[in-house]
C-alpha positions, 0 to 999 in steps of 0.5 A, spaced: 968 576 579 967 568 578 965 562 583 971 557 581 968 552 586 962 550 589 961 545 594 954 543 597 953 538 603 945 536 604 943 542 600 936 540 597 937 533 594 944 533 594 948 530 599 955 531 597 956 535 591 962 539 588 964 542 581 969 547 579 966 552 574 970 555 569 970 563 566 965 564 561 958 560 560 957 553 563 951 549 562 948 544 567 944 539 563 939 534 566 932 531 566 927 535 571 928 533 578 936 531 578 938 538 582 940 543 576 936 549 579 938 547 586 946 548 584 943 555 581 939 556 588 945 555 592 950 560 588 944 565 589 943 564 596 950 565 598 949 572 594 943 574 597 942 570 604 935 568 601 932 563 596 929 565 589 924 559 590 922 559 598 921 563 604 924 558 609 931 556 610 928 549 613 926 547 606 933 548 603 936 542 608 936 535 605 930 531 608 933 527 614 939 532 615 940 537 621 944 542 617 946 544 610 953 546 608 954 551 602 962 553 600 964 557 595 971 559 592 971 565 589 975 570 585 974 577 586 979 583 584 984 578 582 984 575 590 981 568 592 976 568 597 972 562 601 965 563 604 962 558 608 955 558 610 951 553 615 943 553 614 941 549 621 933 550 622 932 553 628 939 556 629 939 561 623 945 562 619 952 561 621 958 563 616 965 564 615 970 568 610 977 565 609 975 561 615 974 566 620 967 566 623 963 573 621 959 576 627 953 577 623 950 573 617 949 579 613 957 580 613 957 575 608 953 579 603 958 582 598 963 576 598 959 572 592 955 577 587 950 573 583 943 575 579 938 569 578 933 569 573 928 563 574 921 561 571 918 563 577 920 570 575 914 570 571 911 572 578 914 579 577 910 581 572 903 577 573 904 576 580 902 580 587 906 586 589 909 582 594 913 579 588 916 585 586 917 588 593 922 582 594 925 583 587 927 591 589 929 589 596 933 583 594 937 588 589 937 593 594 941 589 599 946 587 594 947 594 592 947 596 600 948 590 605 946 595 610 939 595 607 938 588 610 938 591 617 933 596 615 928 591 612 929 586 618 928 592 623 922 594 619 919 587 619 920 586 626 917 593 628 911 592 623 909 585 627 910 588 634 905 594 631 900 590 628 900 586 634 898 592 638 893 594 634 890 587 634 890 587 641 886 594 641 880 590 639 876 596 636 879 601 641 885 603 643 886 603 651 889 610 653 895 606 656 897 603 650 897 610 646 904 612 648 906 605 646 903 606 639 907 612 639 913 609 640 912 604 635 910 609 630 917 612 630 920 606 630 916 604 623 917 611 621 925 611 621 926 604 618 920 605 613 923 612 611 930 608 609 927 603 605 923 608 601 929 612 600 933 606 597 927 603 593 926 610 590 933 611 588 933 604 585 927 604 581 930 611 578 937 608 576 934 601 574 928 603 569 933 606 563 936 599 564 930 595 564 928 599 557 935 597 554 934 590 556 927 589 553 929 592 547 935 588 546 931 581 548 925 583 544 928 587 538 922 592 538 921 599 541 915 597 545 914 603 550 917 600 557 916 604 563 917 602 571 914 607 576 914 606 584 907 606 587 906 608 594 901 606 599 901 613 601 896 614 595 895 620 590 895 626 595 902 623 598 905 620 592 913 619 593 917 623 588 921 619 585 927 623 585 934 620 585 936 622 592 930 622 596 930 625 603 929 620 608 927 626 613 921 628 608 919 621 607 919 619 614 914 625 615 909 623 610 909 616 613 908 620 620 902 624 618 899 618 615 900 614 621 896 619 625 891 620 620 889 613 619 890 611 627 882 610 628 881 606 621 888 602 623 885 600 630 878 598 627 882 593 622 888 591 627 893 592 621 898 597 619 895 600 612 901 605 610 908 603 609 913 600 604 910 593 606 904 595 601 907 598 595 908 596 588 913 597 582 908 598 576 910 595 570 907 597 563 908 596 556 905 600 550 902 604 556 898 599 558 899 595 565 904 589 563 900 585 569 894 584 565 896 586 558 902 583 556 902 576 552 906 570 555 912 572 551 912 579 552 911 577 560 917 572 560 922 577 556 920 583 561 921 579 567 928 577 564 929 584 562 928 586 570 934 581 571 938 583 566 937 590 568 939 588 575 945 584 573 948 590 569 946 595 575 951 591 579 956 590 574 956 598 573 957 599 581 962 594 582 964 587 580 960 583 575 956 578 578 955 571 576 949 571 571 945 565 573 939 563 568 934 557 570 931 554 564 931 560 560 931 558 553 925 553 554 920 559 553 923 563 547 923 563 540 929 562 536 930 569 535 930 571 542 934 565 544 939 567 540 939 574 543 939 571 550 945 567 548 949 574 546 947 577 552 949 571 556 956 570 552 958 577 554 958 575 562 964 574 565 961 568 568 954 565 567 951 558 569 945 556 565 940 550 566 937 546 560 933 539 560 936 537 554 942 540 550 937 541 544 934 547 547 941 551 547 942 556 541 947 553 536 952 559 537 952 559 545 959 557 546 959 553 553 962 548 558 957 542 559 956 539 565 951 533 566 947 533 573 945 527 577 943 527 584 949 529 588 954 529 582 956 533 576 960 530 571 963 534 565 960 533 558 965 537 554 963 543 550 957 546 546 957 550 540 
């Protein structure tokens, strides 16, 4: 698939912007602060209903505006489809597909497919487990849109359960015991679905990460990824390609029961998908602490390319979005990234100056200003 046209109104620093994007590679060029990344962020938002930069949609609305509007015309399986999304702080997300309102925002998922790599992705390697959980959840949502519902259910139940635990103030009143049992079952149901999908995802993604890293680095360094469960050594989740949610749910149920006293004392849920991690290693050592800057950058990009290839293998190829990808790479890695980028059906790349681009990259060039994009010919 590809995005043929993108229109933004009051999104980030763009009051009104429209651009027609060709197939192949497009490069958005301009100094820092003009809004190049905002264009990529908009396409990524249409694909995932989330930003790769901020957690709150209110930050995406231009200062002084009441709402932001995003519109894309995409070509999918030979057919054109238009998706409109309105972000109105305090009112959630409203969307239309081909002019018809969708009953739920998550019904917009899958209309646009995109993979985003940005400098912030270094946090996938160096950052906290939350960064890696967000990566898995975003990819899982693109593979299986109903996963978003499971994650939203889990987060809602987790908040309610933690509130109940905190209200116990060190001991659980008898009247609250039955209520906690109810929340336990709700947490088990949603948590098991999340665990099952994450495990399936890690199983199919890992070989692609290995392949992508070797291609980018042109080295055979041992790369590994594994899912680390908060259940601990005695309850490790078996990374089987098709985990059984019933079995996973029973493991969580048993742990919640055994941890109840400690959870009441601390006022927090100690076990569940919200405390898990994706462990990444290079040459048998944790990438978080032992990878060089270049290795960490390449591994983060390998994760995104693996996600891109996985989505392409399972459906239409997503739009490949690469934000400032060449700035941190040496000449050899720039050339190899350019080769991967050129193989995409559609890729949109940002660069501060055209000199950052590898000579062999064939691309349409666009110059970006706040609220405007103008064609600048071709590169390569």
